[in-house]
One Martini backbone bead per residue (centre of mass of N, CA, C, O) as a GRO file, in nm:
protein
  400
    1MET     BB    1   0.100   0.032   0.015
    2PRO     BB    2   0.092   0.350   0.038
    3PRO     BB    3   0.250   0.583   0.183
    4PRO     BB    4   0.222   0.837   0.370
    5GLY     BB    5   0.168   1.118   0.143
    6LEU     BB    6   0.180   0.978  -0.171
    7SER     BB    7  -0.014   0.809  -0.305
    8GLY     BB    8   0.047   0.792  -0.654
    9LEU     BB    9   0.370   0.811  -0.663
   10THR     BB   10   0.478   0.511  -0.635
   11GLY     BB   11   0.451   0.416  -0.931
   12LEU     BB   12   0.708   0.553  -1.047
   13THR     BB   13   0.924   0.384  -0.902
   14GLY     BB   14   0.837   0.113  -1.012
   15LEU     BB   15   0.879   0.185  -1.316
   16ILE     BB   16   1.180   0.218  -1.318
   17GLY     BB   17   1.250  -0.085  -1.275
   18LEU     BB   18   1.078  -0.185  -1.533
   19ILE     BB   19   1.135   0.059  -1.777
   20GLY     BB   20   1.420   0.174  -1.788
   21PRO     BB   21   1.566  -0.006  -2.002
   22THR     BB   22   1.370   0.077  -2.231
   23LEU     BB   23   1.409   0.387  -2.231
   24LEU     BB   24   1.760   0.345  -2.235
   25SER     BB   25   1.868   0.138  -2.464
   26GLU     BB   26   1.948   0.350  -2.636
   27ASN     BB   27   2.155   0.536  -2.790
   28PHE     BB   28   2.341   0.816  -2.663
   29MET     BB   29   2.485   1.061  -2.570
   30ALA     BB   30   2.513   1.235  -2.321
   31SER     BB   31   2.477   1.205  -1.997
   32THR     BB   32   2.352   1.311  -1.697
   33LEU     BB   33   2.524   1.155  -1.486
   34PHE     BB   34   2.806   1.284  -1.641
   35SER     BB   35   2.732   1.560  -1.558
   36PRO     BB   36   2.774   1.852  -1.435
   37ILE     BB   37   2.755   2.031  -1.110
   38THR     BB   38   2.641   2.316  -0.923
   39LEU     BB   39   2.736   2.414  -0.581
   40ARG     BB   40   2.757   2.704  -0.580
   41GLY     BB   41   3.121   2.707  -0.585
   42LEU     BB   42   3.080   2.396  -0.678
   43GLU     BB   43   3.218   2.160  -0.900
   44VAL     BB   44   3.075   1.865  -1.008
   45PRO     BB   45   3.160   1.622  -1.241
   46ASN     BB   46   2.910   1.453  -1.129
   47ARG     BB   47   2.599   1.276  -1.010
   48ILE     BB   48   2.775   1.094  -0.822
   49VAL     BB   49   2.710   0.962  -0.493
   50VAL     BB   50   2.859   0.898  -0.184
   51ALA     BB   51   2.721   0.791   0.073
   52PRO     BB   52   2.695   0.791   0.398
   53MET     BB   53   2.890   0.532   0.582
   54CYS     BB   54   2.907   0.342   0.836
   55GLN     BB   55   3.207   0.177   1.004
   56TYR     BB   56   3.292   0.142   1.309
   57SER     BB   57   3.643   0.228   1.308
   58ALA     BB   58   3.708   0.422   1.518
   59HIS     BB   59   3.938   0.609   1.743
   60ASN     BB   60   3.830   0.836   1.940
   61GLY     BB   61   3.698   0.960   1.662
   62THR     BB   62   3.933   0.857   1.467
   63ALA     BB   63   4.048   0.835   1.173
   64ASN     BB   64   4.192   0.578   0.956
   65ASP     BB   65   4.299   0.339   0.747
   66TRP     BB   66   4.019   0.243   0.679
   67HIS     BB   67   3.917   0.521   0.569
   68LEU     BB   68   4.126   0.553   0.350
   69MET     BB   69   4.037   0.305   0.194
   70HIS     BB   70   3.731   0.354   0.169
   71LEU     BB   71   3.751   0.644   0.030
   72GLY     BB   72   3.977   0.594  -0.182
   73GLN     BB   73   3.822   0.399  -0.376
   74PHE     BB   74   3.624   0.630  -0.467
   75ALA     BB   75   3.829   0.845  -0.568
   76VAL     BB   76   3.925   0.632  -0.813
   77GLY     BB   77   3.604   0.558  -0.928
   78GLY     BB   78   3.446   0.827  -1.067
   79THR     BB   79   3.320   1.003  -0.873
   80GLY     BB   80   3.193   1.320  -0.763
   81LEU     BB   81   3.083   1.257  -0.455
   82ILE     BB   82   3.197   1.239  -0.112
   83PHE     BB   83   3.090   1.101   0.202
   84VAL     BB   84   3.131   1.122   0.514
   85GLU     BB   85   3.030   0.994   0.772
   86ALA     BB   86   2.879   1.016   1.050
   87THR     BB   87   2.975   1.303   1.254
   88GLY     BB   88   3.050   1.394   1.560
   89VAL     BB   89   3.029   1.700   1.750
   90GLU     BB   90   3.033   1.498   1.994
   91PRO     BB   91   3.092   1.230   2.179
   92GLU     BB   92   2.776   1.186   2.253
   93GLY     BB   93   2.697   1.190   1.926
   94ARG     BB   94   2.765   0.909   1.889
   95ILE     BB   95   2.656   0.603   1.816
   96THR     BB   96   2.945   0.491   1.861
   97SER     BB   97   3.274   0.426   1.953
   98GLY     BB   98   3.335   0.385   1.622
   99CYS     BB   99   3.273   0.672   1.562
  100PRO     BB  100   3.320   0.962   1.429
  101GLY     BB  101   3.477   1.280   1.488
  102ILE     BB  102   3.483   1.668   1.534
  103TYR     BB  103   3.628   1.761   1.855
  104SER     BB  104   3.941   1.728   1.783
  105ASP     BB  105   4.265   1.736   1.690
  106GLU     BB  106   4.284   1.437   1.622
  107ASN     BB  107   4.048   1.426   1.430
  108GLU     BB  108   4.159   1.634   1.231
  109GLU     BB  109   4.416   1.477   1.150
  110GLY     BB  110   4.274   1.229   1.031
  111PHE     BB  111   4.133   1.388   0.796
  112ALA     BB  112   4.377   1.521   0.657
  113ARG     BB  113   4.488   1.262   0.528
  114ILE     BB  114   4.241   1.198   0.350
  115ILE     BB  115   4.225   1.460   0.190
  116HIS     BB  116   4.501   1.435   0.060
  117PHE     BB  117   4.440   1.184  -0.103
  118VAL     BB  118   4.191   1.275  -0.267
  119ARG     BB  119   4.335   1.524  -0.400
  120ASN     BB  120   4.586   1.351  -0.533
  121TYR     BB  121   4.410   1.072  -0.658
  122GLY     BB  122   4.151   1.235  -0.727
  123HIS     BB  123   3.832   1.404  -0.852
  124ALA     BB  124   3.670   1.418  -0.615
  125LYS     BB  125   3.456   1.534  -0.390
  126LEU     BB  126   3.452   1.637  -0.030
  127GLY     BB  127   3.236   1.542   0.225
  128ILE     BB  128   3.046   1.604   0.534
  129GLN     BB  129   2.866   1.454   0.805
  130LEU     BB  130   2.681   1.618   1.044
  131GLY     BB  131   2.613   1.494   1.385
  132HIS     BB  132   2.353   1.359   1.615
  133ALA     BB  133   2.216   1.081   1.788
  134GLY     BB  134   2.109   1.099   2.063
  135ARG     BB  135   1.908   0.833   2.157
  136LYS     BB  136   2.103   0.649   1.947
  137ALA     BB  137   2.321   0.638   2.133
  138SER     BB  138   2.517   0.418   2.292
  139ALA     BB  139   2.609   0.179   2.099
  140LYS     BB  140   2.669  -0.098   1.955
  141LEU     BB  141   2.806  -0.271   1.741
  142PRO     BB  142   2.655  -0.442   1.499
  143TRP     BB  143   2.839  -0.712   1.541
  144ASN     BB  144   2.729  -0.679   1.866
  145GLY     BB  145   2.397  -0.599   1.798
  146GLY     BB  146   2.319  -0.269   1.828
  147THR     BB  147   2.266  -0.213   2.108
  148ALA     BB  148   2.269  -0.104   2.408
  149LEU     BB  149   2.477  -0.008   2.629
  150GLY     BB  150   2.620  -0.097   2.911
  151PRO     BB  151   2.758   0.002   3.210
  152ASP     BB  152   3.014  -0.213   3.141
  153GLU     BB  153   3.045  -0.078   2.815
  154GLY     BB  154   3.055   0.251   2.807
  155ALA     BB  155   2.822   0.409   2.872
  156TRP     BB  156   2.613   0.695   2.797
  157GLN     BB  157   2.452   0.982   2.810
  158THR     BB  158   2.163   1.070   2.666
  159VAL     BB  159   1.985   1.272   2.422
  160ALA     BB  160   1.677   1.476   2.384
  161PRO     BB  161   1.382   1.630   2.361
  162SER     BB  162   1.278   1.363   2.504
  163PRO     BB  163   1.230   1.103   2.761
  164ILE     BB  164   1.257   0.873   2.507
  165PRO     BB  165   1.310   0.578   2.419
  166TYR     BB  166   1.372   0.398   2.139
  167GLY     BB  167   1.345   0.126   2.314
  168PRO     BB  168   1.367  -0.161   2.442
  169GLY     BB  169   1.662  -0.130   2.645
  170TRP     BB  170   1.699   0.166   2.630
  171HIS     BB  171   1.791   0.461   2.694
  172THR     BB  172   1.717   0.735   2.889
  173PRO     BB  173   1.692   1.040   2.795
  174GLU     BB  174   1.788   1.364   2.813
  175ALA     BB  175   1.643   1.656   2.825
  176LEU     BB  176   1.685   1.937   2.662
  177GLY     BB  177   1.805   2.237   2.756
  178ASP     BB  178   1.920   2.543   2.727
  179ASN     BB  179   2.222   2.468   2.774
  180SER     BB  180   2.232   2.209   2.590
  181LEU     BB  181   2.141   2.343   2.333
  182ALA     BB  182   2.383   2.538   2.319
  183ARG     BB  183   2.601   2.320   2.314
  184VAL     BB  184   2.519   2.180   2.050
  185LYS     BB  185   2.537   2.425   1.869
  186GLN     BB  186   2.839   2.480   1.925
  187ALA     BB  187   2.939   2.207   1.819
  188PHE     BB  188   2.863   2.264   1.525
  189VAL     BB  189   3.040   2.513   1.494
  190ASP     BB  190   3.313   2.385   1.569
  191ALA     BB  191   3.305   2.171   1.345
  192THR     BB  192   3.295   2.373   1.112
  193GLU     BB  193   3.571   2.500   1.167
  194ARG     BB  194   3.726   2.239   1.110
  195CYS     BB  195   3.625   2.205   0.818
  196ARG     BB  196   3.748   2.467   0.719
  197ARG     BB  197   4.046   2.397   0.780
  198LEU     BB  198   4.035   2.127   0.603
  199ASP     BB  199   3.874   2.180   0.328
  200PHE     BB  200   3.608   2.105   0.272
  201ASP     BB  201   3.365   2.121   0.021
  202CYS     BB  202   3.128   2.006   0.213
  203ILE     BB  203   2.810   2.004   0.392
  204GLU     BB  204   2.611   1.770   0.590
  205ILE     BB  205   2.316   1.766   0.760
  206HIS     BB  206   2.181   1.549   1.007
  207SER     BB  207   1.803   1.490   0.979
  208ALA     BB  208   1.792   1.171   1.001
  209HIS     BB  209   1.722   0.844   1.115
  210GLY     BB  210   1.659   0.934   1.429
  211TYR     BB  211   1.817   1.166   1.498
  212LEU     BB  212   1.822   1.449   1.671
  213LEU     BB  213   1.686   1.637   1.454
  214HIS     BB  214   1.459   1.436   1.395
  215GLN     BB  215   1.351   1.428   1.688
  216PHE     BB  216   1.237   1.718   1.664
  217LEU     BB  217   1.045   1.677   1.414
  218SER     BB  218   0.907   1.439   1.553
  219PRO     BB  219   0.618   1.345   1.731
  220ILE     BB  220   0.734   1.075   1.844
  221THR     BB  221   0.998   1.235   1.995
  222ASN     BB  222   0.833   1.514   2.030
  223GLN     BB  223   0.691   1.631   2.363
  224ARG     BB  224   0.699   1.923   2.384
  225THR     BB  225   0.588   2.260   2.540
  226ASP     BB  226   0.763   2.446   2.400
  227GLN     BB  227   0.923   2.613   2.132
  228TYR     BB  228   1.017   2.291   2.039
  229GLY     BB  229   0.703   2.214   2.042
  230GLY     BB  230   0.428   2.070   1.854
  231SER     BB  231   0.442   2.232   1.614
  232VAL     BB  232   0.606   2.234   1.322
  233GLU     BB  233   0.750   2.502   1.374
  234ASN     BB  234   0.873   2.414   1.648
  235ARG     BB  235   1.017   2.146   1.553
  236MET     BB  236   1.205   2.311   1.346
  237ARG     BB  237   1.370   2.519   1.508
  238PHE     BB  238   1.639   2.377   1.587
  239PRO     BB  239   1.736   2.279   1.308
  240LEU     BB  240   1.740   2.574   1.194
  241GLU     BB  241   1.945   2.686   1.395
  242ILE     BB  242   2.171   2.502   1.307
  243PHE     BB  243   2.187   2.590   1.017
  244ASP     BB  244   2.247   2.890   1.068
  245ALA     BB  245   2.512   2.842   1.229
  246VAL     BB  246   2.664   2.693   1.004
  247ARG     BB  247   2.637   2.899   0.775
  248ALA     BB  248   2.791   3.129   0.932
  249ALA     BB  249   3.068   2.939   0.955
  250TRP     BB  250   3.057   2.901   0.653
  251PRO     BB  251   3.158   2.948   0.358
  252GLU     BB  252   2.994   3.113   0.110
  253SER     BB  253   3.115   2.926  -0.137
  254LYS     BB  254   3.001   2.682   0.025
  255PRO     BB  255   2.822   2.406   0.052
  256LEU     BB  256   2.494   2.341   0.212
  257GLY     BB  257   2.330   2.057   0.348
  258VAL     BB  258   2.045   1.818   0.382
  259ARG     BB  259   1.943   1.542   0.562
  260PHE     BB  260   1.622   1.375   0.524
  261SER     BB  261   1.322   1.252   0.634
  262ALA     BB  262   1.021   1.237   0.470
  263GLN     BB  263   0.941   0.993   0.666
  264ASP     BB  264   0.847   0.746   0.924
  265TRP     BB  265   0.636   0.508   0.877
  266ILE     BB  266   0.419   0.640   1.084
  267GLU     BB  267   0.147   0.686   1.242
  268GLY     BB  268   0.170   1.027   1.328
  269GLY     BB  269   0.417   1.119   1.194
  270TRP     BB  270   0.636   1.223   0.997
  271SER     BB  271   0.575   1.404   0.702
  272LEU     BB  272   0.581   1.508   0.381
  273GLU     BB  273   0.447   1.782   0.428
  274GLU     BB  274   0.643   1.870   0.652
  275CYS     BB  275   0.902   1.835   0.484
  276ILE     BB  276   0.841   2.053   0.279
  277ALA     BB  277   0.844   2.283   0.484
  278TYR     BB  278   1.135   2.240   0.567
  279ALA     BB  279   1.264   2.280   0.288
  280GLN     BB  280   1.161   2.571   0.246
  281ASN     BB  281   1.310   2.689   0.491
  282LEU     BB  282   1.594   2.611   0.399
  283GLU     BB  283   1.594   2.761   0.132
  284GLN     BB  284   1.563   3.049   0.258
  285ARG     BB  285   1.860   2.995   0.413
  286GLY     BB  286   2.063   2.854   0.183
  287CYS     BB  287   2.023   2.582   0.075
  288ASP     BB  288   2.187   2.354  -0.168
  289PHE     BB  289   2.082   2.062  -0.057
  290PHE     BB  290   1.894   1.751  -0.085
  291ASP     BB  291   1.882   1.447   0.113
  292VAL     BB  292   1.649   1.188   0.039
  293SER     BB  293   1.494   1.011   0.285
  294SER     BB  294   1.393   0.758   0.542
  295GLY     BB  295   1.328   0.703   0.850
  296GLY     BB  296   1.439   0.589   1.198
  297ALA     BB  297   1.272   0.683   1.457
  298ALA     BB  298   1.133   0.386   1.497
  299PRO     BB  299   1.058   0.048   1.530
  300GLN     BB  300   0.743   0.081   1.416
  301GLN     BB  301   0.815   0.086   1.143
  302LYS     BB  302   0.675   0.057   0.787
  303ILE     BB  303   0.854  -0.034   0.530
  304VAL     BB  304   0.831   0.013   0.174
  305SER     BB  305   1.034  -0.186  -0.021
  306ALA     BB  306   1.200  -0.084  -0.328
  307PRO     BB  307   1.298   0.007  -0.612
  308GLY     BB  308   1.325   0.337  -0.558
  309TYR     BB  309   1.139   0.404  -0.289
  310GLN     BB  310   1.246   0.730  -0.253
  311THR     BB  311   1.205   0.895  -0.520
  312ALA     BB  312   0.926   1.027  -0.471
  313PHE     BB  313   1.027   1.214  -0.252
  314ALA     BB  314   1.227   1.372  -0.420
  315SER     BB  315   1.016   1.470  -0.626
  316ALA     BB  316   0.844   1.633  -0.424
  317ILE     BB  317   1.070   1.827  -0.339
  318LYS     BB  318   1.139   1.935  -0.622
  319ARG     BB  319   0.852   2.058  -0.684
  320ALA     BB  320   0.866   2.254  -0.409
  321THR     BB  321   1.151   2.340  -0.523
  322ALA     BB  322   1.491   2.486  -0.631
  323THR     BB  323   1.662   2.260  -0.517
  324THR     BB  324   1.890   2.038  -0.495
  325VAL     BB  325   1.845   1.679  -0.555
  326MET     BB  326   1.880   1.374  -0.379
  327ALA     BB  327   1.879   1.036  -0.454
  328VAL     BB  328   1.790   0.745  -0.243
  329GLY     BB  329   1.746   0.403  -0.259
  330ARG     BB  330   1.777   0.134  -0.443
  331ILE     BB  331   2.005   0.228  -0.644
  332THR     BB  332   2.180   0.011  -0.889
  333ASN     BB  333   2.165   0.133  -1.187
  334ALA     BB  334   2.224   0.329  -1.459
  335VAL     BB  335   1.941   0.341  -1.589
  336GLN     BB  336   1.789   0.418  -1.337
  337ALA     BB  337   1.947   0.679  -1.280
  338GLU     BB  338   1.895   0.820  -1.554
  339THR     BB  339   1.588   0.824  -1.535
  340ILE     BB  340   1.561   1.003  -1.287
  341LEU     BB  341   1.697   1.247  -1.422
  342GLN     BB  342   1.540   1.273  -1.700
  343SER     BB  343   1.251   1.288  -1.534
  344GLY     BB  344   1.300   1.503  -1.285
  345GLN     BB  345   1.329   1.377  -0.980
  346ALA     BB  346   1.643   1.450  -0.991
  347ASP     BB  347   2.002   1.562  -0.978
  348MET     BB  348   2.106   1.323  -0.793
  349ILE     BB  349   2.303   1.021  -0.706
  350ALA     BB  350   2.285   0.799  -0.430
  351LEU     BB  351   2.517   0.560  -0.292
  352ALA     BB  352   2.590   0.269  -0.091
  353ARG     BB  353   2.582  -0.048  -0.103
  354GLY     BB  354   2.659  -0.044  -0.406
  355MET     BB  355   2.951   0.064  -0.342
  356LEU     BB  356   3.049  -0.165  -0.164
  357TYR     BB  357   3.014  -0.383  -0.389
  358ASP     BB  358   3.098  -0.139  -0.619
  359PRO     BB  359   3.350   0.092  -0.643
  360ARG     BB  360   3.313   0.084  -0.985
  361TRP     BB  361   3.033   0.190  -1.073
  362ALA     BB  362   3.102   0.431  -1.260
  363TRP     BB  363   3.245   0.277  -1.480
  364HIS     BB  364   3.007   0.086  -1.554
  365ALA     BB  365   2.804   0.311  -1.615
  366ALA     BB  366   2.955   0.441  -1.850
  367ALA     BB  367   2.953   0.193  -2.034
  368GLU     BB  368   2.639   0.164  -2.042
  369LEU     BB  369   2.598   0.484  -2.143
  370GLY     BB  370   2.835   0.590  -2.328
  371ASP     BB  371   3.055   0.713  -2.131
  372ASP     BB  372   3.257   0.897  -1.904
  373ALA     BB  373   3.527   0.810  -1.680
  374ALA     BB  374   3.749   0.843  -1.436
  375PHE     BB  375   4.093   0.749  -1.459
  376PRO     BB  376   4.359   0.643  -1.340
  377PRO     BB  377   4.652   0.577  -1.495
  378GLN     BB  378   4.704   0.302  -1.342
  379TYR     BB  379   4.396   0.188  -1.458
  380ALA     BB  380   4.336   0.222  -1.768
  381ARG     BB  381   4.408  -0.078  -1.871
  382SER     BB  382   4.124  -0.204  -1.763
  383HIS     BB  383   3.983  -0.120  -2.000
  384PRO     BB  384   3.833  -0.283  -2.254
  385SER     BB  385   3.947  -0.094  -2.488
  386MET     BB  386   4.252  -0.188  -2.405
  387GLN     BB  387   4.161  -0.514  -2.492
  388GLY     BB  388   3.981  -0.527  -2.767
  389GLU     BB  389   3.693  -0.451  -2.672
  390PRO     BB  390   3.369  -0.399  -2.736
  391VAL     BB  391   3.246  -0.071  -2.646
  392PRO     BB  392   3.076   0.163  -2.526
  393GLY     BB  393   3.196   0.454  -2.596
  394ASN     BB  394   3.492   0.561  -2.452
  395PRO     BB  395   3.782   0.590  -2.370
  396PRO     BB  396   3.962   0.654  -2.121
  397GLN     BB  397   4.025   0.941  -1.894
  398PRO     BB  398   4.298   1.021  -1.767
  399LYS     BB  399   4.357   1.123  -1.416
  400SER     BB  400   4.582   1.268  -1.180
   0.00000   0.00000   0.00000
């Protein structure tokens, strides 16, 4: 059945998976997927985005060799924009003890090494996702169960808009008061200053998937009676204050975007209509892109998942605003991605698990669409055209 707030839109995403190959099976000139796009003062070489993906492998919040390998493989793989995973603006804002942060000099040094690699060996732009896990913090690593840490396992006090646990067995968060709200806001500003020193290309603020800013947006998690709770205008207030504070601290020439959940998939939860209002408020404040996801607020969600199942949400946001929109969620092949772009449902395509499975996804997409992807010169000889095989498109264009 259609998710709340979408009515007939869901049919379009289903059709993408079914008729996409038919729509785009003919040869065509340059693809939209491999055309450049400008976000404020940043030109991104193509529309392929590596979505932020938690790796749970940092030490004391500091990225290390694993992250260099993980992000480096995408840097040489022909993608346009890579996002560092959800990065805590304070230690208590990390999802797990293995999640990265950007609240210390050591954290900053860890990222500096990765940025140096991406800039020297790839052509992709590099962004970072700043976030705070709120009541979903203090969790075990996924391969250790992913549940709440116990008192003897290094658990810490979590925070949220209201003192409502994420689920049975989870910590009861402390409701944020005036002082702690100010502390969190300052943590976002301080993290932004570190991002500025590191020269990240862009920032994405995480207000999706049930983390702190989403917790303020959703009536499922926000039951406050002050100026930050109740009406949708009040529930948006703190996330918008965070955006304003980050925008003021971030260079004017650099893009700032927001990832949000378009809906909770829970009756009476955050809705697509409310999300459109949030997007329009962000647009008025100078937001440069929307990364449109869904869900994550609470365990009782009932997600209806299918190929491209979130693309209709992206399309709804795109129709309601003039801001660049990224579509994400079970977008797996080049023809599907190109169809989404050519049909005007989104402006960029973000992939997560598909990139983990195939870090060379962009190369293979370019071959399928008859277009070009950047190859480092060390790898150019791997292209089928260099081995005498007939392939659509052009030989690789090595870029140092």
